N, C-alpha and C positions, 0 to 999 in steps of 0.2 A: 645339651642333649641329656635327657633323663635316662638313666641306665639301671637295670636290675643285674646284680652280681650273684651268681650261683657258685658257691665254693665253700669248702670246709677249712680252707687255708687262710688263716687270719693275716699272715704276712703277705700273701699274694693279694688279698683284699686291700691291704694298706698300700701296696705298691701300685696297683691299678688305680686306686683313688688318687694317689699323688700324681701319677702321670696324667690322669684325666683332668684333674683340676688345673694343670699347667697349660692345657690347650685353650685355644681361643676360637670359638666359644668352648666353655668348659664342659667336660663330661661329668655329670653329677650322679653318684651312686645313691639313688633314692630309696633302694630297698635291697635286702640281702636274703638269700635262701641258702640253707646249708646242704642241699643236695637236690638232685634232679626230681625225685618224687615229691619232696617238699615244695619245689617250685611249681610242679604241675597241680598239686592238690590245693595249694594256697595261692590262687591267682590274685594278682594285684587288681584293685578296683579301677585304677587308671592305668591303662597300658603304657609300658615304657617305650621310648624311642629305640633303645638298644638293650640287648640281652647279652651279657658276658658270661659264658658258661664254661666252668672248669670241669672238664670231663675226665680228670685223672683218676677219680675213684668210682667211676660208673661201672656197674656190674653188667656182664653180657645180657642178663635177663631184663635189664632196664632200657635196652635199646629202643623199644617201641615208645618209651616215654618221650624220646627226642621229638618224634613227629607230633605227639600230643602237645608238647611245649610250644612248637611252632604254630599250631592251630590256636592256642590260647592267645598269641600275640601276632596275628597275621601281618600287621603293618610294621612290626619292629624289624630292625636289623640284628643279625646274630654274629657274635664272635666266639669261636670255639677254641678253648685252650686245652692242650693235652701234653702229658709228659712222654708218652710212648704211643706209637701208631696203633690205633685200634680200627682195623679195616672195616669191620661190620658197622661200627659206630659212625665212621666217616661216611660210609655209603648212605646210611640212614640220614645223616646230617645234610648231605648234599641233596638227597631226595626231598628233604624238608625245606630246602632253599637256603641253607646256611653255607655261605661262600668263604668267609674269613676263618681260616684255621691257623693258629699260631702254636709253635712248640714252646714248652716250658723247659727250663726257666725262661721267664719273659725277657725278650730282647726289646728294649725300649724303642729303638728305631723302627723295628718291625711293627710294633704296636701302633706307633703314630702313622706309619704308612698305611696300615689297615684302616685306621680311623679316617685318614684323608679320603680313602676310597669310599668308605661308608658315608661320610658327610656329602661327598659329591653325588653319590647315588640317591641319597635322601633329599637332595636339594638344599642342604644347609649351607654349602659353599660350592663354588665352582673351581675346577682345576684349570689353571692356565697352562699355556705352552710357551713360556717366556723365551725371548731371544737374548743371546749373550753378545754384547758389543764391547770389544776391547780397544782401549785407547793406549797407545804406546809412543813415547818420544823417540825420534830418531837420534836426537842430540839433546843434551841437557839444556834446559831453558827454552825449549821450543813451545811451551805452553800447553802440554797435553793434559795436565791436571786441571788447569783452568777450563779447558774445553770439555773434559769429561764431566766435571761437576756441574758446570753451567748447562751443558747439553742435557744431562740427566734431569735437571730442574725444568728445562724447557719442554722435554718430553712429557713430564708430569703435568705442567701448567697449560701447555698449548694443545697437546693431543689427548689429554685426560687419560693418561696411562699410569698404571701402578709401576713405579720404578725403584730399583735398588741399585745403589752404587757401592762397589767393594774396592777399598783401597788396598792395593797389593804392593805398596812401596816398602814393606818391612818396617823396621823401627823408625824410619825417617818419613813415614807417610804423614801428610798434613791435609788431606782432601777435605776434611770436615771444616777446616778453617776458611775455606774458600766460599762456603755457603751458610755457615752457622757459627754462633758464638757459644754453642753448647759444648760441654765437656763430655766426651764419650764415657758411658758407664762400663761398656764392654768393648773389646776389640776382637779382631780376627783371631789373635792368639788365644784369647779367653774362650772363644767358641770352639777352637780346635781342642782345647783342654777338656771340653765337655761335649764332645762330638756325639756321644751316645744319646744326648737329649735333643738332638737336632730335629726340629720340625718347624712348621710355619710360625707357630706362636712363639717358640723360643727364639727363632731368628728375628722376628719382629721386635721382641723385647730387648734385643741387643743393639738396636739401631739408634742413631741420632736422627730424629724425625724433623726434617727441614720443612716438610709440608705433609698434609694428610696422606698423600699418595707418593711421597718421595722420601726415602730413608737412606742413610749412609752407614755402612759398616766400616768402622775406623781400622786403620792399621795399628799393629802393636807399637807402642811408643816407649815402653819401659823394658830395656834389655834384661833387667834383673828378674822380670816376671815372664819372660818368653817361654812358651810351651813349644816343644818340638812339633812343628807343623809338617804334615806328611801330604804327599800328592793326593792320596785317597781321601783326605779330609776335604780337599777342594772338590772332588767328585761328589761327595755327600752334600756339601753346601750348595753347589750349583744345581744338583738334582732337586733339592727342596726349593731353592729359589725359583727355578723354572716353573714349578707348580703354583707358586703364589704371586709371581710378579710378571707383568707383561714384558718388561725389559730389565736386563741385568747389565749395568755398565761397569766395566772393569777399568780401573786406573792402574795400568801396569807400569812398574818401575823399569828403568832402562836395563837393569841387570836381569837377564833371563835365567832363573833358577828352576828347580824342580817344581815348585809350587806354581809360579807364573806360567811355566811351560804347560803344565796340566790344564791350567785355565785357558791358555791360548788354544790348546788342542780342541777345546769344546766351544770356542767362540764361533758364532755364526758369521760375524764380520770383524775384521781387524782394521783399525784406523791408525796407521802410522802418521804421526804429526811432525811436520818439519817446517822450517822457514826457507825462503828462497835465497839461500847462501851456499857457497861451495862446501864449507864444513858440514852443513846439514845434508847436502846432497851426497857427499862421500859416506857419511854414517848411515844415511838412508839406504844407499845401495848395499852396504854390508848387512843391514838388518833384513832387507828383502831377500838377499842371497841366503841368509839363515832360514828364513821362512820357506823358501823354495827347496832348500836341502831337506827340510822337515816334511816336504810333500804337501804343503798347504796350497790349495788351488789359487790361481791368480785372481779369480773373481771374488775371493774373500778379502783381498787387500784393497782398501779404499783410502787413497792418499788424501790428506788434508794439509793445505798450505796455510799456516797461521801468519798473522801480521803481514798480509800480502799488500803490496803497493804496486800499482801499475806503472809502467814506464821505466823500470829498472833495467840494468844491463842484462840480467838473467831473466829469461822468459819461461812461462809455464811449459812451453813446448820443449825447451832445453832440458828442463827437469824431467819431463816424461820420457824423453829419449835416453837420458842418462840412467834412469831407474827401470826403464822397460815396463812402466805402469802408468795408468791414467790418473790424473788428479780428479777426485770426486767433488771437492768443494774447496773454496778459498774463504778465509776469514780475514776481514780487513784489519789494518793496523789502527785500531781505535784505542790509543794508549790511555787517554784520560778516563774513559768509561771502564776499561778493564782494570786499571790501577785502583780506581775508587772502589770497584766491586771487591777486589782482593783485600784491600786495606780495611774495609768495613765488614767483610765476611758476609756479604749480602749478594745473592745471585744478580748478575747484571740485568737480567730480564725484569727483575723486581725493582732494582735501583734506578736503571736508566733504560726504560722500555723503548724509547725512540732512538737509541744510539745505533750506530752502524753495526756493532758487534752483536747487539740483541737481534737486529733484523737478520743478520747472517745466521744466527742460531735458529731462528724461526724457519729460514729456508732449509736448514739442515734437517729440522724435524720433518718437513715435507718430504725431503729426499729419502729419509730412512723409513718413515712410516708408509710412504707411497700412498698418501691420502689423495682422494680424488680432487681434481682442481676446483670443482665447484664448492666442495666442503672447505677446502683450504682457504679459498678466497674469502668465503664468508667469515671464517674465524680470524684470519690475519688482517683483513680489512678493518674489522672492528678494533683489533689491537693496535694496528699501526697506520691505518688509513692509507693503504697503498695496494697495488696489485701484487699478487703473489707469483712466485716462480712457477713455471709449469714443468720443471724437471722431475722425473720419476726414476727411481732405482728400485728394483725388486729386492 
């Protein structure tokens, strides 16, 4: 986006230039004017896409120049910066169509939020309304990380969605290893340490990119460099993530702390993962009791039974009666395909597309995205050569 900057403040100019260049696509300051009258009288030969106007030093008598400036660049977006409220100036600016007004000193997060809105309005990018899906183990070893990572990849690959996976396992998180051999350059802790920079471009730059539309934000893995993470940091990260991704998949550790709890509070759906065994059922009941005590509605809980084998002494109906919740999906016990995938760090859908677990993940994508049966059959028949499930969950 080509921008004209109107300001006498060289430090502010440098600050805006730095923040603009960090965006994707970048905001380029192609010209500078040192005051409102200078900007009106020296019109650019090629109109900018954006005018960033520092109104701190504008005199009351110059108010009418604001409307002249907007007429000079009728197709441009405007961002007004001011150190103190100037009511007459603000009224004139609003009449001239200037909608983004930011207080100085500049708050970087507010700047990027305003730029997000400007880009959406200008058609440069579109704002998504991403859904947050949280996977959590009822008992250690239930396979929640395997399912979260591979389901995230399946959503991106099969449903053509833009997907972000966030590893919330603290310093013991290893979600990236399940789907990639890349070493994370940045972690969740690093992002929290620079939360003021948070925007879509910064978030994207911190990910391990498994595919063009699937990235993983790694958990902090070095306790010596841990930054104090606060619940409000998760609010900021998820707010930005919802705007830029279709789905945000959370791999939640078994220990529910302030960070993971804030994330679960915002989850649209929670997927407790367990196996059909008494210890899992016992821990699953405790976990669901916690969620009920927190006031989470029952329809947000979607049980997944992993490594499921028919014909065992425990039945699905026994599990549902014990937990007071329905099983949304079962994942078959496909040990060879799952183990090969984990050991090689390659998504099972990519490594063993015809395996039972890959087919089950495809079914789960249908369930979660609620794709129409006709569309689903066309896609999954090409991939697997079979009829797709007709189950739908809103």
